[in-house]
C-alpha angles and dihedrals in degrees: 000000000000119000089241093065128074123204117227125213088268108080090207095058135055134190112231108223095178112132102240149116113289100181148324113297099180149352115216126181142167121260131180088225114016093184092054091044092053090048091051092051090046095049098040105029102025099243113162101227136188135170090298099044122251133325123213116200128198139166124253106246091215094043109028093184089064117088117207123199135202119199119212112195136168113208127201108268109267095021109167091225087084093052136153086028117083092202124114096232142045129196123212113211120201109227141181125225094013096183093055090043092054090049089052092048091051090051088052092052095249115161108250108198100194145356124277108275123200127213132168089264097049150294125296138193132167129223139172124236123214091272093055094255113151110231125196116212116201130186108192117229 
């Protein structure tokens, strides 16, 4: 078995400890009027929105007790949160083992924009891909 995998007490299951993306955590995009955009999506497509946008929850097929979430959020066009990217969108990827992943990204010469920041709902760091897209990496708490 690879060093990056750990065997649990159950011989038929293993816990994957590989630092990697495990899903999409959020879709963020620019809007001329985020409030109006959220209202349109609520009225026409039934999204339940709040100040942050809309949250979609799902169960992890391999661990049904675990609830995953995806955040959908329009941002005011030009919002500095997307900087230094000049793109009109940003994707948040849910990851596991964020510290080891950042070490791997540094080894691969990936541009790391900031340091890992911790909140009660998880850890975040931002990187740039080869097209200059800002990517948010999130490890849930």
